[in-house]
DRENVOVO-543024 format. One record per residue: residue in one letter; y, z, x of N, C-alpha, C, O in turn. Coordinates in steps of 0.1 Angstrom, whole numbers, plus 5000, padded with zeros to 4 digits. Layout:
BEGIN
AYZXYZXYZXYZX/...
END
This chain:
BEGIN
M373079684141374379674131375479704137375579804145/S376679614132377679624140378579714130378379744118/A379879774138380579844129381579784121382179684126/K381879854106382979774099384179734106384679814115/P384579644104386279604109387379694103387679704091/V387879754114389079824107390179724105390279624112/P391079764094392279704090393179714102393079804110/Q393979604104395179594114396379584106396579494099/P397279704108398479684099399479554108399379504120/T400179534097401279434103402579504099402479594091/P403679474104404979494101405179524086405679624082/E404679434079404979414066403979504057404379554046/T402479524062401779604058401979764060401479844052/Q402579794070402479924077402780014067401980104068/P403680044059403680154049402480184038402180294033/F401980054036400680064028399680144034398980224028/W399380104048398280174054398780314057397980414057/D400080334060400480464064400180564051399580674053/A400580514037400380614026398880624023398380714015/A398280514029396780514024395880664033394980734028/Q396680664048396080764054396180904047395380994049/N397280904039397581044034397281074018397681154010/D396080944018395480944003396580893991396480953980/R397380803993398680773982398180593981397780523991/L398380563971398380413970399680373967400280413957/C400380293974401580263975401680103975400880043981/I402780043967402779913964404579873965405479963963/Q404879773966406479743963406979723949406379663940/Y408079773950408979743937410179683940410879723949/C410479593931411779493931412779553923412779573911/L413979603931415079663923415879563915416679593906/D415679453919416479323912415979303899416679303890/C414379273898414079223888413079353880412579333869/E412979473887412379563883410779543881410279583871/A410179483889408579473889408179513902408879503912/H406879543901405779613909405279483915405279393907/Y404979453927403879363931403179373944403679453952/F402179313948401079343958400779183961400579113951/Y400779153969400379193984401879223988402879193982/P401779304003403179354009403679214016403079124023/R405079214012405879094017407279144017407479244010/P408179084024409579144025410479104016411679124017/F409879024005410678973995409778953982408678913982/C410578993970409678963956409378833953410078733953/P408178843949407578683946407778653934407378553930/T408478723925408978683912410578613914410878493912/C411378703919412878643918413278623935414478573938/F412278653944412678633955413678723962413978703974/G414278823953414978913959414479003972413379033975/E415479033980414979103993415479263991415779324001/N415579313977416279453975414979503969414879493956/V413879563979412579633971412779743983413579763992/R411679823977411279963981409680003980408979943971/W409180093987407980113984407680243974408080363976/D406780203966406580313952404980373955403980303956/V404980503956403580553950403280543938403980593929/V402380483935401380443921400780523916400580623923/S400180513903399180593898397980593903397280683902/G397680493909395880473914394980443900393780433900/R395780413889394880363879394780243876395780183874/A393780193874393780023874392379983860391780073853/T392279893858390879833850390279733858391179673864/L389179703860388179593864388579463856388379443844/H389279373866389579233860388279123863387879053854/S387779133879386779073880386079123891386479223897/Y384979053893384279123906382979003909382478923901/V382579033922381078933922380479053931381179133938/I379179033930378079143940377679063948376978963947/N378279113960377679063973376379113975376179223971/H375379033982373879083985373479043998372579084004/R374478944004374578904017375878964024376978904023/P375579084030376779184037377179104049376379054056/A378679074050379279094061379179174072378879294070/P379179144088378679244095379479364096380679364098/G378679464096379279614096379079674081379179794079/F378879574072378479644057376979634053376579654042/E376279614062375079594060374479724053373779694044/D374679854054374279994045374879974033374580054025/D375679894030376479894016375979814007376379833996/A375179714011374579624001373579673991372979773992/P373479613983374779513978375779593972375579713969/Y376979533970378479583968379279473962379179353962/A380179573956380979483946382179453952382779543957/I382779303954384079263958384979263945384579173938/A385979333941386579333930387979293927388779333936/Q388279243919389979213916390379363907389779383897/V391079413909391579513897393179503896393979473904/Q393279523882394679543877395079663874394879733864/L396079713887396879823883397379843873397879753866/E397479983870398479983858399779973856400379963845/E400279973870401879903871401679763873402779713876/G400679673871400779543870400179453877399679353872/P400179483890399879363899398479363902398079473896/R397579303908396179293907395879303924396679253932/M394679373928394679373943392979393946392279453939/M392779313956391479323959390579443965391179493975/T389679483963389179593965387679593963387079483960/N386879753966385679743962385379843951386079943951/I384379843943384079933936382980023942382079983948/V383180163938382280243946382080343934382680333924/G380980473936380280553928379880503912380080563902/V379280363914378680333903377680253906377980193916/A376580213901375580103905376179943905376779913895/N375879863914376579743918375579653910374679593915/T375779653898374779583887375879523876376879583874/P375579423870376479373857376579493846377679533841/E375279553845375279643836376279743838377179763829/A376379813850377579893852378979863853379879933850/L378979723859380479683861381079593850381179473848/V381479693842381879623826383379593829384179673833/L383879453826385079423826385979503820385479563811/D387379513823388179633817387879743814388379793803/M386979803822386379943825387680013833388279963842/A387980123829389180213834388480263851387280303853/L389280243858389380293873390380373878391480393873/E389780443890390980533899390780513910389580513914/V391680493917391680483934391080623940391380733936/V390080593951389580673959389880633976389980513979/F389880713984390280653997388880704006388380814005/E388480604016387480614023387580574036387980464038/D386980664049387580604061386580494065385380474064/Q387380444070386480284077387280284092388280234094/G386480354101386580364115387880444113387980514103/A388880444122390180504123391180504109392280564109/M390780454099391780404089390980444077389680434077/R391780494065391380534051391680414045392580334049/V390680374034390980244028390880284014389980364010/P391980224005391780233992390180163984389980043986/K389480233976388980173970388880223954389480323952/F388180153942388080213931386680273925385580253931/R386780353916385980423911385580413897386380333893/P384780443888385180443872385980573870385780683876/A386880553862387680693859386880783854385880763847/S387480923859386681033854387581073841388881053841/G386681123830387281183817387581063807387981083796/
END
């Protein structure tokens, strides 16, 4: 079995990964059109403005879509089957992630279910994943 790959921050993604190391989910916010967006980039994808900042967001989301992977990538053999999901953050953007803390079956992974962010160690990095919301 091989080790899980470790995320490699770029200049554009470094603030995202720095926040994750402190168990905070940060995404960018455009001060011109007043919208959050994800994936990290130096300009707003809506208005192309460069007047952007990083915001700590709630970590609440809903399950938008997923696939259950039964053929794990190298390093993920012990996790199979696992859900590769697209979640819609409460602040608007969608992001790719994994769903944890629930059986990876269609019966347990209900679309639009409420989720909350959790952070898991992956090598020397902490990676945001989502689990069913408590309460």
